[in-house]
C-alpha positions as a Python dict, from the first residue, in 0.01 Angstrom:
ca = {
    (1, 'M'): (0, 0, 0),
    (2, 'D'): (184, 375, -63),
    (3, 'L'): (372, 377, 271),
    (4, 'N'): (406, 729, 168),
    (5, 'E'): (171, 912, 126),
    (6, 'Q'): (89, 1284, 256),
    (7, 'Q'): (-115, 1351, 560),
    (8, 'L'): (-210, 1740, 566),
    (9, 'T'): (-380, 1697, 894),
    (10, 'G'): (-423, 1535, 1237),
    (11, 'R'): (-195, 1430, 1454),
    (12, 'P'): (84, 1236, 1282),
    (13, 'K'): (84, 871, 1169),
    (14, 'A'): (303, 642, 1238),
    (15, 'N'): (569, 536, 1137),
    (16, 'V'): (525, 245, 858),
    (17, 'K'): (793, 123, 918),
    (18, 'D'): (887, 116, 1263),
    (19, 'I'): (538, -88, 1415),
    (20, 'L'): (651, -422, 1076),
    (21, 'K'): (932, -424, 1272),
    (22, 'S'): (766, -471, 1632),
    (23, 'L'): (472, -657, 1482),
    (24, 'L'): (784, -858, 1293),
    (25, 'I'): (923, -870, 1651),
    (26, 'M'): (618, -1027, 1822),
    (27, 'S'): (490, -1259, 1594),
    (28, 'Y'): (883, -1437, 1584),
    (29, 'H'): (861, -1455, 1964),
    (30, 'C'): (458, -1555, 1978),
    (31, 'F'): (486, -1276, 2247),
    (32, 'S'): (213, -1020, 2320),
    (33, 'Y'): (219, -634, 2378),
    (34, 'R'): (311, -662, 2734),
    (35, 'R'): (578, -895, 2688),
    (36, 'A'): (738, -768, 2397),
    (37, 'M'): (763, -440, 2479),
    (38, 'S'): (1195, -504, 2694),
    (39, 'D'): (1214, -587, 2284),
    (40, 'I'): (1043, -335, 2098),
    (41, 'E'): (1232, -41, 2311),
    (42, 'K'): (1590, -274, 2272),
    (43, 'L'): (1515, -184, 1930),
    (44, 'K'): (1475, 200, 1977),
    (45, 'E'): (1857, 223, 2139),
    (46, 'D'): (1967, 28, 1901),
    (47, 'G'): (1834, 263, 1583),
    (48, 'L'): (1677, -40, 1402),
    (49, 'I'): (1351, 202, 1512),
    (50, 'T'): (1303, 536, 1571),
    (51, 'S'): (1000, 500, 1810),
    (52, 'K'): (744, 287, 1978),
    (53, 'P'): (493, 247, 1828),
    (54, 'A'): (164, 258, 2129),
    (55, 'M'): (-23, -107, 2178),
    (56, 'T'): (-358, -7, 2046),
    (57, 'T'): (-139, 154, 1690),
    (58, 'L'): (-3, -223, 1663),
    (59, 'N'): (-324, -335, 1702),
    (60, 'K'): (-512, -86, 1415),
    (61, 'Y'): (-237, -235, 1171),
    (62, 'V'): (-247, -664, 1253),
    (63, 'H'): (-618, -621, 1183),
    (64, 'D'): (-602, -411, 883),
    (65, 'A'): (-576, -628, 553),
    (66, 'Q'): (-343, -412, 317),
    (67, 'F'): (-164, -456, 628),
    (68, 'Q'): (-143, -820, 610),
    (69, 'S'): (-120, -834, 233),
    (70, 'L'): (170, -644, 308),
    (71, 'I'): (329, -911, 546),
    (72, 'K'): (235, -1175, 344),
    (73, 'T'): (386, -1037, 75),
    (74, 'L'): (664, -935, 233),
    (75, 'I'): (701, -1299, 391),
    (76, 'E'): (632, -1446, 74),
    (77, 'Y'): (904, -1291, -104),
    (78, 'L'): (1158, -1366, 143),
    (79, 'S'): (1080, -1758, 137),
    (80, 'L'): (1208, -1719, -270),
    (81, 'S'): (1573, -1716, -76),
    (82, 'F'): (1499, -2027, 35),
    (83, 'V'): (1348, -2196, -237),
    (84, 'D'): (1727, -2347, -413),
    (85, 'V'): (1822, -2484, -79),
    (86, 'E'): (1542, -2662, 96),
    (87, 'D'): (1222, -2858, 15),
    (88, 'C'): (964, -2679, 236),
    (89, 'V'): (911, -2373, 457),
    (90, 'I'): (689, -2338, 707),
    (91, 'W'): (651, -1982, 893),
    (92, 'I'): (454, -1964, 1178),
    (93, 'V'): (344, -1594, 1172),
    (94, 'H'): (130, -1491, 1489),
    (95, 'G'): (-159, -1322, 1447),
    (96, 'F'): (-144, -1372, 1055),
    (97, 'L'): (-344, -1644, 860),
    (98, 'I'): (-87, -1734, 606),
}
């Protein structure tokens, strides 16, 4: 997935990094968008994201096959750090088939 692709026309795209962080917060807590709104707003206040993605934007990306593949790859990559110290790592990610 090309995160730096140029957009020439139309409304500016949402920041993919902000979307990813927001979806991970929602997944970690198993929250709906409405329940995670305060956590997402806190991310913005703390400067961890630049803008608060809309619910429709998050819904669009969570159902995108390329984005699901990206999240799966990130989870697989992050789990490598546990290989030397754990026998089993269970990742529960709400909304994703992994």
